[in-house]
N, CA, C and O of each residue as an XYZ file, in Angstrom:
968
protein
N      37.656      5.638     48.742
C      37.462      5.685     47.353
C      38.221      6.695     47.000
O      37.966      7.783     47.515
N      39.327      6.594     46.049
C      40.070      7.559     45.326
C      39.556      8.176     44.186
O      38.817      7.537     43.437
N      39.910      9.565     43.914
C      39.206     10.190     42.617
C      40.458     10.242     41.799
O      41.601     10.052     42.215
N      40.051     10.549     40.469
C      41.419     10.776     39.342
C      41.932      9.511     38.997
O      43.113      9.443     38.657
N      41.122      8.339     39.037
C      41.387      7.234     38.555
C      40.498      6.248     38.074
O      39.280      6.376     38.202
N      41.049      5.226     37.504
C      39.889      4.299     37.102
C      40.124      2.907     37.371
O      41.276      2.475     37.372
N      38.947      2.027     37.643
C      39.074      0.548     37.869
C      38.425     -0.160     37.006
O      37.225      0.003     36.789
N      39.229     -1.117     36.358
C      38.593     -2.017     35.139
C      38.389     -3.152     35.711
O      39.267     -3.727     36.355
N      37.173     -3.620     35.538
C      36.720     -4.946     36.219
C      36.639     -6.027     35.383
O      36.052     -5.804     34.324
N      37.093     -7.221     35.568
C      37.115     -8.269     34.692
C      36.722     -9.307     35.143
O      37.503     -9.989     35.806
N      35.334     -9.756     34.911
C      34.744    -11.222     35.361
C      35.267    -12.266     34.539
O      35.269    -12.229     33.309
N      35.686    -13.150     35.205
C      36.343    -14.424     34.413
C      35.940    -15.565     34.972
O      35.787    -15.673     36.189
N      35.709    -16.628     34.036
C      35.638    -18.075     34.152
C      36.350    -18.859     33.008
O      35.973    -18.846     31.836
N      37.393    -19.523     33.477
C      38.201    -20.205     32.362
C      38.657    -19.174     31.300
O      38.229    -19.152     30.146
N      39.687    -18.219     31.883
C      40.005    -17.235     30.671
C      41.537    -17.241     30.842
O      42.157    -16.274     30.399
N      42.204    -18.251     31.448
C      43.546    -18.414     31.666
C      44.395    -17.900     30.545
O      45.290    -17.063     30.667
N      44.057    -18.430     29.554
C      44.930    -17.886     28.284
C      44.541    -16.365     27.656
O      45.105    -15.927     26.654
N      43.787    -15.830     28.186
C      43.323    -14.567     27.943
C      43.844    -13.221     29.019
O      44.384    -12.178     28.650
N      43.536    -13.573     30.254
C      43.449    -12.711     31.184
C      44.869    -11.906     31.510
O      44.825    -10.757     31.950
N      46.036    -12.534     31.282
C      47.492    -11.817     31.520
C      47.542    -10.918     30.351
O      47.964     -9.779     30.549
N      47.189    -11.244     29.214
C      47.452    -10.408     27.983
C      46.434     -9.183     28.079
O      46.760     -8.010     27.895
N      45.352     -9.562     28.347
C      44.382     -8.291     28.357
C      44.780     -7.519     29.729
O      44.642     -6.306     29.568
N      45.146     -7.793     30.781
C      45.515     -7.058     31.968
C      46.733     -6.167     31.582
O      46.702     -4.965     31.846
N      47.653     -6.653     31.049
C      48.865     -5.833     30.804
C      48.485     -4.642     29.472
O      48.984     -3.529     29.311
N      47.520     -5.283     28.705
C      47.156     -4.331     27.459
C      46.308     -2.923     28.178
O      46.358     -1.728     27.888
N      45.540     -3.672     29.222
C      44.932     -2.113     29.991
C      45.957     -1.383     30.609
O      45.879     -0.162     30.470
N      46.950     -1.850     31.292
C      47.729     -1.161     32.006
C      48.733     -0.215     31.175
O      49.185      0.868     31.548
N      48.991     -0.928     29.880
C      49.760     -0.082     29.022
C      49.065      0.977     27.898
O      49.644      1.795     27.183
N      47.733      0.697     27.986
C      47.106      1.494     27.034
C      46.105      2.813     27.951
O      45.958      3.917     27.425
N      45.656      2.579     28.964
C      44.836      3.321     29.634
C      45.688      4.768     30.348
O      46.524      4.552     31.226
N      45.465      5.903     29.995
C      46.085      6.970     30.299
C      46.046      7.497     31.716
O      47.017      8.049     32.233
N      44.922      7.312     32.306
C      44.664      7.466     33.720
C      45.309      6.672     34.649
O      45.864      5.661     34.218
N      45.359      6.940     35.969
C      45.806      6.016     36.894
C      44.639      4.762     36.895
O      43.429      4.931     37.050
N      45.221      3.674     36.715
C      44.531      2.413     36.630
C      44.854      1.280     37.570
O      46.012      1.081     37.936
N      43.668      0.412     38.031
C      43.992     -0.806     38.492
C      43.106     -1.588     37.774
O      42.073     -1.097     37.319
N      43.402     -2.776     37.618
C      42.636     -3.955     36.955
C      42.189     -4.820     38.300
O      42.981     -5.073     39.208
N      40.918     -5.200     38.291
C      40.146     -6.160     39.246
C      39.615     -7.090     38.448
O      38.766     -6.866     37.586
N      40.217     -8.415     38.777
C      39.727     -9.680     38.092
C      38.839    -10.350     39.282
O      39.175    -10.428     40.463
N      37.563    -10.841     38.667
C      36.623    -11.366     39.666
C      36.357    -12.687     39.036
O      35.509    -12.856     38.161
N      37.148    -13.640     39.541
C      36.997    -15.139     38.928
C      36.299    -16.068     40.013
O      36.544    -16.115     41.219
N      35.246    -16.890     39.189
C      34.374    -17.611     39.917
C      35.157    -19.038     39.914
O      34.700    -20.025     39.338
N      36.365    -19.032     40.611
C      37.076    -20.300     40.901
C      37.415    -21.246     39.679
O      37.326    -22.471     39.759
N      37.756    -20.662     38.700
C      37.896    -21.418     37.410
C      38.578    -22.596     37.407
O      39.723    -22.558     37.855
N      38.095    -23.775     36.956
C      39.099    -24.884     36.943
C      40.350    -25.013     36.102
O      41.162    -25.935     36.184
N      40.406    -23.935     35.252
C      41.604    -23.612     34.551
C      42.645    -22.923     35.236
O      43.771    -22.748     34.769
N      42.154    -22.441     36.625
C      43.228    -21.585     37.452
C      43.298    -20.172     36.984
O      44.321    -19.616     37.383
N      42.590    -19.493     36.325
C      42.513    -18.338     35.904
C      43.143    -17.380     37.143
O      43.998    -16.515     36.953
N      42.603    -17.679     38.326
C      42.936    -16.720     39.393
C      44.151    -16.750     39.729
O      44.698    -15.741     40.175
N      44.840    -17.997     39.565
C      46.218    -18.523     39.790
C      47.153    -17.695     38.841
O      48.212    -17.298     39.328
N      46.879    -17.410     37.594
C      47.509    -17.030     36.362
C      47.585    -15.420     36.967
O      48.674    -14.847     36.951
N      46.612    -14.870     37.391
C      46.496    -13.608     37.850
C      47.535    -13.275     38.761
O      48.287    -12.310     38.626
N      47.563    -14.278     39.894
C      48.267    -13.885     41.063
C      49.849    -14.226     40.609
O      50.723    -13.568     41.174
N      50.161    -14.997     39.841
C      51.509    -15.250     39.447
C      52.181    -14.145     38.577
O      53.408    -14.050     38.544
N      51.431    -13.377     37.930
C      51.807    -11.951     37.141
C      52.394    -11.370     38.140
O      53.482    -10.954     37.742
N      52.187    -11.066     39.523
C      52.883    -10.290     40.630
C      52.832     -8.911     40.179
O      53.824     -8.206     40.365
N      51.720     -8.402     39.563
C      51.567     -6.940     39.307
C      50.896     -6.076     40.212
O      49.669     -6.158     40.173
N      51.434     -5.189     41.098
C      50.583     -4.626     42.028
C      49.217     -3.910     41.525
O      48.223     -3.767     42.238
N      49.325     -3.516     40.280
C      48.035     -2.763     39.821
C      46.832     -3.704     39.493
O      45.659     -3.407     39.268
N      47.428     -4.886     39.526
C      46.124     -6.168     39.059
C      45.971     -6.924     40.292
O      46.960     -7.315     40.912
N      44.760     -7.152     40.684
C      44.389     -7.903     41.885
C      43.270     -8.894     41.427
O      42.545     -8.593     40.479
N      43.121    -10.139     42.135
C      41.992    -11.066     41.758
C      41.159    -11.401     43.113
O      41.599    -11.666     44.232
N      39.909    -11.313     42.689
C      39.078    -11.744     43.781
C      38.542    -13.059     43.523
O      37.614    -13.124     42.717
N      38.995    -14.203     44.106
C      38.747    -15.458     43.828
C      37.238    -16.033     44.410
O      37.304    -16.341     45.600
N      36.081    -16.204     43.871
C      34.844    -16.604     44.602
C      34.747    -18.012     44.523
O      34.859    -18.675     43.492
N      34.515    -18.473     45.770
C      34.431    -19.934     45.780
C      32.855    -20.444     46.181
O      32.340    -21.517     45.867
N      32.356    -19.526     46.836
C      31.042    -19.760     47.187
C      29.644    -18.861     46.242
O      28.457    -18.859     46.567
N      30.151    -18.296     45.264
C      29.138    -17.434     44.498
C      29.684    -17.216     43.089
O      30.829    -16.864     42.807
N      28.689    -17.478     42.257
C      28.952    -17.483     40.878
C      28.135    -16.474     39.970
O      27.228    -15.841     40.509
N      28.378    -16.301     38.736
C      27.640    -15.697     37.953
C      28.072    -14.142     37.466
O      28.758    -13.398     38.168
N      27.594    -13.820     36.258
C      28.332    -12.875     35.509
C      27.926    -11.243     36.212
O      28.718    -10.301     36.215
N      26.844    -11.210     36.647
C      26.357     -9.895     37.317
C      26.845     -9.738     38.564
O      27.255     -8.628     38.902
N      26.877    -10.763     39.397
C      27.292    -10.564     40.673
C      28.860    -10.276     40.729
O      29.392     -9.463     41.485
N      29.516    -11.099     39.780
C      30.932    -10.734     39.794
C      31.472     -9.453     39.508
O      32.525     -9.029     39.983
N      30.599     -8.743     38.585
C      30.994     -7.390     38.047
C      30.497     -6.574     39.172
O      31.177     -5.567     39.371
N      29.484     -6.746     39.962
C      29.168     -5.725     41.112
C      30.307     -5.937     42.079
O      31.006     -4.983     42.419
N      30.507     -7.112     42.515
C      31.632     -7.192     43.411
C      32.823     -6.552     43.213
O      33.429     -5.944     44.096
N      33.219     -6.687     41.933
C      34.560     -5.872     41.428
C      34.420     -4.343     41.785
O      35.303     -3.633     42.266
N      33.118     -3.972     41.450
C      32.759     -2.452     41.447
C      32.960     -1.976     42.843
O      33.633     -1.035     43.262
N      32.158     -2.921     43.517
C      32.098     -2.712     45.226
C      33.366     -2.679     45.740
O      33.463     -2.191     46.866
N      34.330     -3.058     45.227
C      35.654     -3.317     45.980
C      36.589     -2.538     45.220
O      37.777     -2.815     45.380
N      36.224     -1.429     44.261
C      36.984     -0.574     43.449
C      37.582      0.410     44.243
O      36.959      0.878     45.196
N      38.975      0.866     43.904
C      39.529      1.789     44.493
C      39.280      3.285     44.091
O      39.353      4.306     44.775
N      38.963      3.098     42.770
C      38.855      4.598     42.183
C      37.279      4.747     41.896
O      36.536      3.767     41.842
N      36.836      6.093     41.714
C      35.560      6.635     41.664
C      34.894      6.356     40.248
O      33.673      6.332     40.090
N      35.846      6.142     39.209
C      35.202      5.737     37.892
C      35.676      4.207     37.822
O      36.763      3.799     38.231
N      34.667      3.434     37.230
C      34.858      2.041     36.792
C      34.306      1.988     35.549
O      33.441      2.676     35.005
N      35.278      0.583     35.009
C      34.910      0.080     33.706
C      34.802     -1.163     33.946
O      35.438     -1.722     34.839
N      33.851     -1.835     33.052
C      33.801     -3.433     33.015
C      33.587     -3.574     31.475
O      32.981     -2.845     30.690
N      34.334     -4.843     31.271
C      34.223     -5.633     29.927
C      34.657     -7.054     30.092
O      35.145     -7.554     31.105
N      34.377     -7.697     28.810
C      34.390     -9.053     28.634
C      36.360     -9.258     28.978
O      37.280     -8.469     28.760
N      36.358    -10.299     29.423
C      37.881    -10.728     29.526
C      38.380    -11.799     28.248
O      39.419    -12.443     28.393
N      37.745    -11.900     27.286
C      38.016    -12.923     26.179
C      38.861    -11.985     25.147
O      39.075    -12.513     24.056
N      39.313    -10.817     25.315
C      39.679     -9.999     24.116
C      39.044     -9.754     23.073
O      39.615     -9.426     22.033
N      37.738     -9.876     23.184
C      36.632     -9.441     22.073
C      36.529     -7.929     21.993
O      36.268     -7.357     20.934
N      36.728     -7.336     23.067
C      36.638     -5.801     23.421
C      38.004     -5.119     23.530
O      38.814     -5.461     24.391
N      38.242     -4.162     22.656
C      39.611     -3.268     22.529
C      39.917     -2.642     23.678
O      39.207     -1.676     23.955
N      40.869     -2.957     24.497
C      41.232     -2.005     25.859
C      41.680     -0.771     25.160
O      41.360      0.212     25.829
N      42.277     -0.470     24.107
C      42.524      0.725     23.337
C      41.139      1.696     23.323
O      41.236      2.896     23.064
N      39.935      1.103     23.604
C      38.815      2.063     23.549
C      38.529      2.752     24.920
O      37.897      3.801     25.043
N      39.043      2.067     25.867
C      38.744      2.625     27.298
C      38.964      4.138     27.602
O      38.274      4.856     28.326
N      39.960      4.428     26.965
C      40.468      6.070     26.920
C      39.459      6.677     26.225
O      39.248      7.806     26.670
N      38.654      6.333     25.180
C      37.559      7.076     24.556
C      36.443      6.920     25.495
O      35.887      7.989     25.747
N      35.988      5.951     26.049
C      35.129      5.720     27.046
C      35.174      6.730     28.103
O      34.187      7.423     28.349
N      36.285      6.844     28.742
C      36.649      7.812     29.806
C      36.307      9.108     29.339
O      35.622      9.863     30.029
N      36.780      9.453     28.095
C      36.565     10.804     27.387
C      35.199     11.349     27.186
O      34.827     12.522     27.154
N      34.372      9.980     27.028
C      32.885     10.342     27.106
C      32.328     10.515     28.355
O      31.138     10.825     28.415
N      33.016     10.361     29.430
C      32.171     10.717     30.803
C      32.306     12.281     30.908
O      31.702     12.897     31.785
N      32.990     12.807     30.132
C      33.042     14.444     30.286
C      31.917     14.805     29.829
O      31.845     14.550     28.627
N      30.814     15.383     30.325
C      29.682     15.685     29.751
C      28.576     14.635     29.791
O      27.462     14.984     29.400
N      28.769     13.344     30.235
C      28.042     11.956     30.207
C      28.221     11.451     31.567
O      29.185     11.686     32.296
N      27.159     10.706     31.847
C      27.078     10.042     33.029
C      27.567      8.302     32.943
O      27.984      7.559     33.831
N      27.354      8.098     31.729
C      27.712      6.774     31.201
C      28.251      6.652     29.848
O      27.676      7.268     28.950
N      29.309      5.918     29.572
C      29.713      5.653     28.149
C      29.852      4.303     28.155
O      30.382      3.603     29.017
N      29.247      3.929     26.948
C      29.206      2.466     26.405
C      29.845      2.363     25.193
O      29.716      3.246     24.345
N      30.715      1.104     24.963
C      31.423      0.548     23.804
C      30.086      0.193     23.076
O      29.261     -0.466     23.708
N      29.815      0.572     21.821
C      28.766      0.226     20.881
C      28.967     -0.360     19.758
O      29.627      0.328     18.979
N      28.555     -1.680     19.256
C      28.747     -2.216     18.101
C      27.799     -1.755     16.945
O      28.109     -2.075     15.797
N      26.646     -1.012     17.171
C      25.795     -0.767     16.441
C      25.565      0.795     16.156
O      24.397      1.162     16.023
N      26.495      1.650     16.063
C      26.677      2.869     15.761
C      27.551      2.880     14.658
O      28.231      1.905     14.339
N      27.550      4.254     13.904
C      28.668      4.354     12.759
C      29.828      3.986     13.332
O      30.014      4.325     14.500
N      30.806      3.245     12.653
C      32.220      2.990     13.094
C      32.075      1.602     13.956
O      33.143      1.000     14.067
N      31.262      1.160     14.409
C      31.023     -0.141     15.173
C      30.717     -1.122     14.441
O      30.038     -0.874     13.444
N      31.112     -2.484     14.705
C      30.896     -3.592     14.233
C      30.757     -4.836     15.199
O      31.435     -4.891     16.225
N      29.886     -5.812     14.861
C      29.866     -7.013     15.713
C      30.419     -8.088     14.746
O      29.752     -8.520     13.805
N      31.604     -8.469     15.016
C      32.377     -9.870     14.120
C      32.470    -10.800     15.166
O      33.573    -11.339     15.247
N      31.475    -11.206     16.139
C      31.576    -11.990     17.129
C      31.633    -13.449     16.729
O      31.855    -13.753     15.557
N      31.433    -14.382     17.692
C      31.625    -15.836     17.431
C      31.194    -16.381     16.207
O      31.918    -17.052     15.471
N      29.829    -16.052     15.951
C      29.015    -16.809     15.015
C      28.130    -15.481     14.114
O      28.000    -14.396     14.681
N      27.654    -15.655     12.932
C      27.047    -14.816     12.444
C      25.849    -14.611     13.008
O      25.366    -13.490     13.168
N      25.100    -16.083     13.466
C      23.792    -16.016     14.091
C      23.591    -15.448     15.364
O      22.545    -14.974     15.808
N      24.763    -15.547     15.945
C      24.772    -14.856     17.496
C      24.923    -13.350     17.124
O      24.336    -12.599     17.903
N      25.443    -12.883     16.322
C      25.551    -11.444     15.866
C      24.218    -10.820     15.482
O      23.774     -9.780     15.968
N      23.540    -11.688     14.412
C      22.276    -11.150     13.998
C      21.357    -11.151     15.034
O      20.686    -10.139     15.240
N      21.204    -12.359     15.865
C      20.260    -12.214     16.998
C      20.584    -11.196     17.951
O      19.619    -10.581     18.404
N      21.642    -10.901     18.330
C      21.867     -9.814     19.224
C      21.368     -8.561     18.676
O      20.853     -7.706     19.396
N      21.494     -8.445     17.553
C      21.308     -6.951     16.990
C      19.716     -6.976     16.875
O      19.110     -5.933     17.119
N      19.071     -8.033     16.542
C      17.482     -8.135     16.377
C      17.012     -7.724     18.057
O      16.364     -6.699     18.269
N      17.314     -8.402     18.876
C      17.246     -8.384     20.264
C      17.289     -6.839     20.648
O      16.351     -6.218     21.148
N      18.447     -6.369     20.353
C      18.561     -4.867     20.656
C      17.680     -4.065     20.080
O      17.157     -3.195     20.776
N      17.387     -4.170     18.903
C      16.324     -3.506     17.983
C      14.975     -3.536     18.687
O      14.330     -2.509     18.898
N      14.549     -4.830     19.062
C      13.128     -5.110     19.949
C      13.288     -4.309     21.053
O      12.285     -3.699     21.423
N      14.617     -4.120     21.856
C      14.557     -3.382     23.124
C      14.252     -2.085     23.058
O      13.546     -1.459     23.848
N      14.944     -1.583     21.839
C      14.907      0.049     21.586
C      13.497      0.372     21.089
O      13.088      1.530     21.171
N      12.700     -0.646     20.553
C      11.553     -0.126     20.002
C      10.327     -0.255     21.328
O       9.403      0.533     21.524
N      10.609     -1.302     22.000
C       9.650     -1.412     23.092
C       9.908     -0.451     24.203
O       8.962      0.012     24.839
N      11.184     -0.116     24.476
C      11.380      0.726     25.680
C      11.479      2.115     25.084
O      11.195      2.996     25.896
N      11.762      2.477     24.045
C      11.489      3.895     23.414
C      12.994      4.647     23.936
O      13.069      5.847     24.200
N      13.992      3.815     24.009
C      15.248      4.578     24.389
C      16.338      4.751     23.383
O      16.604      3.734     22.742
N      17.025      5.831     23.111
C      17.727      6.047     22.223
C      19.202      5.525     22.392
O      20.189      6.252     22.278
N      19.238      4.132     22.687
C      20.685      3.503     22.918
C      20.735      2.509     21.922
O      19.762      1.758     21.987
N      21.594      2.223     20.951
C      21.619      1.188     20.065
C      22.111      0.040     20.581
O      21.554     -0.986     20.191
N      23.188     -0.096     21.514
C      23.711     -1.434     22.062
C      23.460     -1.621     23.542
O      24.278     -1.284     24.398
N      22.300     -2.171     23.796
C      21.758     -2.034     25.022
C      22.416     -3.204     25.816
O      22.656     -2.927     26.991
N      22.721     -4.332     25.444
C      23.414     -5.236     25.939
C      25.037     -5.464     25.617
O      25.582     -6.524     25.312
N      25.632     -4.169     25.774
C      26.883     -4.219     25.449
C      28.103     -4.826     26.288
O      29.090     -5.381     25.806
N      27.861     -4.629     27.501
C      28.631     -5.161     28.406
C      30.105     -4.511     28.584
O      31.009     -4.902     29.321
N      30.088     -3.357     27.658
C      31.612     -2.826     27.796
C      31.042     -1.141     28.189
O      30.550     -0.327     27.408
N      31.297     -0.997     29.582
C      30.901      0.336     30.011
C      31.764      1.134     30.995
O      32.658      0.670     31.702
N      31.335      2.470     30.926
C      32.599      3.240     32.025
C      31.154      4.148     32.742
O      30.089      4.485     32.225
N      31.600      4.300     33.878
C      30.506      5.251     34.535
C      31.116      5.258     35.859
O      32.064      4.507     36.091
N      30.652      6.038     36.740
C      30.948      6.336     38.343
C      30.388      5.364     39.108
O      29.340      4.784     38.825
N      31.151      5.144     40.205
C      30.872      4.030     41.127
C      29.884      4.246     41.690
O      29.171      3.263     41.885
N      29.436      5.478     42.155
C      28.352      5.974     43.112
C      27.158      5.690     42.269
O      26.157      5.269     42.849
N      27.126      5.872     40.904
C      25.817      5.623     40.049
C      25.350      4.183     40.030
O      24.157      3.912     40.163
N      26.376      3.164     39.848
C      26.282      1.657     40.059
C      25.602      1.500     41.423
O      24.465      1.030     41.462
N      26.225      1.861     42.525
C      25.650      1.591     43.822
C      24.281      2.179     43.880
O      23.345      1.578     44.406
N      24.171      3.355     43.338
C      22.569      3.598     43.488
C      21.342      2.887     42.757
O      20.219      2.597     43.170
N      21.955      2.715     41.540
C      20.847      1.621     40.720
C      20.975      0.293     41.118
O      20.000     -0.430     41.321
N      22.238     -0.093     41.249
C      22.248     -1.710     41.324
C      22.004     -2.243     40.068
O      21.706     -1.564     39.085
N      22.148     -3.673     40.086
C      22.130     -4.679     39.011
C      20.864     -5.571     39.252
O      20.471     -5.951     40.355
N      20.268     -5.852     37.989
C      19.281     -6.998     38.240
C      19.424     -7.736     37.010
O      19.701     -7.220     35.927
N      19.227     -8.951     37.213
C      19.616    -10.269     36.217
C      20.883    -10.915     36.535
O      21.701    -10.400     37.298
N      21.056    -12.057     35.948
C      22.196    -13.179     36.241
C      23.266    -13.317     35.151
O      24.348    -13.891     35.274
N      22.742    -12.636     33.960
C      23.554    -12.738     32.825
C      23.526    -11.304     32.116
O      23.412    -10.246     32.734
N      23.640    -11.418     30.794
C      23.765    -10.030     29.934
C      22.601     -9.204     30.147
O      22.711     -8.002     29.902
N      21.420     -9.699     30.596
C      20.155     -8.867     30.582
C      20.181     -7.752     31.851
O      19.233     -7.025     32.149
N      21.396     -7.788     32.479
C      21.425     -6.792     33.764
C      21.627     -5.545     32.979
O      21.121     -4.463     33.275
N      22.452     -5.782     31.889
C      23.043     -4.503     31.262
C      22.090     -3.508     30.445
O      22.317     -2.301     30.361
N      20.870     -4.230     29.785
C      19.891     -3.309     29.090
C      19.163     -2.746     30.431
O      18.897     -1.562     30.637
N      18.940     -3.662     31.160
C      18.071     -3.155     32.518
C      18.815     -2.079     33.208
O      18.155     -1.105     33.569
N      20.054     -2.098     33.442
C      20.828     -0.944     34.092
C      20.573      0.421     33.211
O      20.003      1.448     33.580
N      21.131      0.144     32.010
C      20.956      1.408     31.236
C      19.593      1.926     31.046
O      19.490      3.138     30.859
N      18.425      1.132     31.066
C      17.227      1.826     30.778
C      16.571      2.301     32.068
O      15.582      3.029     31.992
N      17.022      1.962     33.150
C      16.729      2.464     34.418
C      17.577      3.906     34.770
O      17.263      4.711     35.647
N      18.592      3.992     33.955
C      19.528      5.131     34.181
C      19.162      6.169     33.120
O      19.560      7.330     33.209
N      18.551      5.820     32.317
C      17.786      6.723     31.261
C      16.779      7.349     31.659
O      16.641      8.553     31.446
N      15.807      6.533     32.382
C      14.712      6.979     33.099
C      14.925      7.874     34.104
O      14.141      8.784     34.376
N      15.955      7.656     34.669
C      16.339      8.898     35.812
C      16.877     10.142     35.270
O      17.194     11.092     35.987
N      16.981     10.129     33.961
C      17.767     11.315     33.473
C      19.155     11.398     33.267
O      19.731     12.406     32.858
N      19.797     10.106     33.615
C      21.431     10.300     33.312
C      21.820     10.155     31.844
O      21.226      9.447     31.031
N      22.876     10.902     31.610
C      23.274     10.881     29.883
C      23.964      9.809     29.490
O      24.719      9.353     30.348
N      23.940      9.284     28.492
C      24.544      8.045     28.160
C      24.990      8.397     26.558
O      24.330      8.853     25.624
N      26.207      8.039     26.650
C      27.132      8.285     25.150
C      27.513      6.957     24.703
O      27.969      6.136     25.499
N      27.316      6.651     23.207
C      27.971      5.676     22.704
C      29.320      5.671     21.912
O      29.532      6.463     20.994
N      30.212      4.734     22.322
C      31.471      4.920     21.501
C      31.587      3.778     20.819
O      31.347      2.703     21.367
N      32.013      3.873     19.391
C      32.010      2.663     18.518
C      33.001      1.872     18.688
O      34.067      2.357     19.068
N      32.907      0.690     18.486
C      33.994     -0.302     18.755
C      33.737     -1.508     18.001
O      32.542     -1.757     17.840
N      34.582     -2.328     17.491
C      34.607     -3.631     16.690
C      34.517     -4.699     17.543
O      35.614     -4.969     18.032
N      33.653     -5.383     17.894
C      33.718     -6.751     18.689
C      34.474     -7.693     17.672
O      34.104     -7.924     16.520
N      35.443     -8.128     18.210
C      36.126     -9.579     17.187
C      35.922    -10.697     17.937
O      35.612    -10.554     19.120
N      36.060    -11.984     17.380
C      35.887    -13.289     17.786
C      37.031    -13.496     18.878
O      38.105    -12.911     18.742
N      36.816    -14.230     19.825
C      37.869    -14.804     20.692
C      38.718    -15.560     20.040
O      38.216    -16.208     19.122
N      39.979    -15.702     20.239
C      41.102    -16.660     19.584
C      41.419    -17.548     20.426
O      41.940    -18.570     19.978
N      41.208    -17.429     21.843
C      41.477    -18.581     22.794
C      40.272    -19.105     23.838
O      39.387    -18.373     24.280
N      40.398    -20.241     24.075
C      39.171    -20.585     25.187
C      37.785    -20.559     24.559
O      37.578    -20.182     23.406
N      36.816    -21.004     25.436
C      35.413    -21.356     24.828
C      34.566    -20.159     25.268
O      34.589    -19.705     26.412
N      33.872    -19.721     24.342
C      32.793    -18.835     24.369
C      31.623    -19.046     25.523
O      31.102    -20.155     25.632
N      31.303    -18.156     26.218
C      30.121    -18.207     27.198
C      28.866    -17.766     26.641
O      27.821    -17.841     27.289
N      28.939    -17.193     25.167
C      27.788    -16.798     24.846
C      27.063    -17.893     23.723
O      27.704    -18.646     22.991
N      25.548    -17.783     23.778
C      25.180    -18.907     23.145
C      25.615    -18.807     21.515
O      25.440    -17.763     20.888
N      26.062    -19.731     21.049
C      26.426    -19.775     19.584
C      25.261    -20.343     18.578
O      25.079    -19.832     17.473
N      24.563    -21.344     19.019
C      23.428    -21.860     18.223
C      22.194    -20.971     18.191
O      21.964    -20.141     19.070
N      21.390    -21.187     17.109
C      20.068    -20.407     17.113
C      19.229    -21.136     18.338
O      18.440    -20.385     18.911
N      19.283    -22.306     18.747
C      18.571    -22.729     19.684
C      19.004    -22.361     21.127
O      18.238    -22.158     22.069
N      20.082    -22.320     21.141
C      21.042    -21.733     22.503
C      20.608    -20.202     22.632
O      20.231    -19.847     23.749
N      20.621    -19.375     21.728
C      20.332    -18.089     21.645
C      19.064    -17.838     22.041
O      18.905    -16.889     22.810
N      17.920    -18.604     21.620
C      16.685    -18.306     22.191
C      16.318    -18.817     23.518
O      15.328    -18.381     24.107
N      17.043    -19.682     23.985
C      17.027    -20.128     25.385
C      17.337    -19.088     26.357
O      16.655    -18.725     27.315
N      18.557    -18.635     25.934
C      19.268    -17.465     26.682
C      18.318    -16.230     26.689
O      17.962    -15.526     27.634
N      17.998    -16.167     25.302
C      17.104    -14.827     24.796
C      15.777    -14.678     25.672
O      15.303    -13.555     25.846
N      15.230    -15.718     26.176
C      14.067    -15.407     26.921
C      14.232    -14.591     28.152
O      13.281    -13.957     28.610
N      15.496    -14.584     28.741
C      15.763    -13.725     30.035
C      16.007    -12.241     29.376
O      15.670    -11.266     30.048
N      16.523    -12.066     28.215
C      16.426    -10.689     27.747
C      14.969    -10.184     27.499
O      14.617     -9.093     27.945
N      14.034    -11.072     26.707
C      12.740    -10.446     26.488
C      11.937    -10.420     27.952
O      11.093     -9.555     28.184
N      12.237    -11.307     28.773
C      11.539    -11.186     30.143
C      11.912     -9.694     30.639
O      11.009     -8.876     30.816
N      13.203     -9.378     30.847
C      13.469     -8.151     31.375
C      12.931     -7.007     30.501
O      12.462     -6.082     31.164
N      12.894     -6.871     29.336
C      12.530     -5.894     28.325
C      10.798     -5.786     28.618
O      10.198     -4.713     28.679
N      10.272     -6.908     28.753
C       8.764     -6.702     29.108
C       8.539     -6.179     30.533
O       7.624     -5.391     30.771
N       9.218     -6.538     31.299
C       9.213     -6.151     32.768
C       9.220     -4.879     32.792
O       8.277     -4.222     33.232
N      10.462     -4.301     32.243
C      10.801     -2.743     32.170
C       9.592     -1.967     31.717
O       9.072     -1.076     32.389
N       9.209     -2.338     30.612
C       8.030     -1.712     29.852
C       6.872     -1.759     30.585
O       6.155     -0.763     30.489
N       6.460     -2.748     31.366
C       4.992     -2.965     31.721
C       5.075     -2.967     33.560
O       4.196     -2.444     34.245
N       5.976     -3.475     33.986
C       6.057     -3.640     35.438
C       6.803     -2.816     36.139
O       6.333     -2.283     37.144
N       8.305     -2.535     35.658
C       9.162     -1.936     36.458
C       9.476     -2.368     37.992
O       9.785     -1.675     38.961
N       9.280     -3.796     37.853
C       9.545     -4.596     39.206
C      10.759     -5.308     39.509
O      11.500     -5.517     38.548
N      11.132     -5.737     40.677
C      12.230     -6.348     40.866
C      13.348     -5.664     41.789
O      13.704     -4.531     41.467
N      13.778     -6.112     42.624
C      14.562     -5.586     43.396
C      16.279     -5.665     42.930
O      16.825     -6.757     42.769
N      16.813     -4.714     42.798
C      18.289     -4.813     42.346
C      19.229     -5.055     43.167
O      19.004     -4.684     44.319
N      20.398     -5.648     42.932
C      21.557     -5.788     43.825
C      22.197     -4.671     44.164
O      22.727     -3.976     43.297
N      22.236     -4.322     45.589
C      22.894     -2.958     46.013
C      24.023     -3.358     46.992
O      24.133     -4.407     47.627
N      24.924     -2.162     46.966
C      25.718     -2.362     47.938
C      25.387     -2.486     49.246
O      24.322     -1.903     49.450
N      25.873     -3.037     50.310
C      25.523     -3.194     51.356
C      26.315     -2.411     52.375
O      26.034     -2.492     53.570
């Protein structure tokens, strides 16, 4: 593992129309030494192949054929990162790569820096108003139940140190992993700072986020279970590096 650099992990599934644009933007805007690690779940649209065809030495792809899922994809990318600082974000261009520099600056004096839609200067302009509203309500519920001073617990736009992720591990198979990770970090005394950003709708490809009220409630059950487990049980074995 090399210090003084950053690995940006991009979990992908059918993001061929976005991944090359995002990867190049990251390389152009991040001021530190940077590598991009794309972890692709064998996308039918051949996202992994599009990454390979870019032929950029600072962008590499991990094609997973026997394992799927957002959480394990992010963890795999972190595990195989070359640098001691890691960032992960969505690959649909909803999160601005220009904000990565601010996240890295936030790590000076803090252990975790997150992109936040719900602090001053941030905004959620995601795929639908219903999804944005329900996401905010779920976050408010989590903050209230868990008594944690973090506004965007299911952000998915995070910068931290590799060793911290290896220590805490991840639990969950979708976005609930993030609130679980942040809460356990907070309980251990790790310092978290929020950096405002504007989440914009994807322009190309299909959203993996629930966009209907019914879909949100179905997926939201996992979040609620995680919140209640953290509050009352503190149970479950995290995924850690082997």
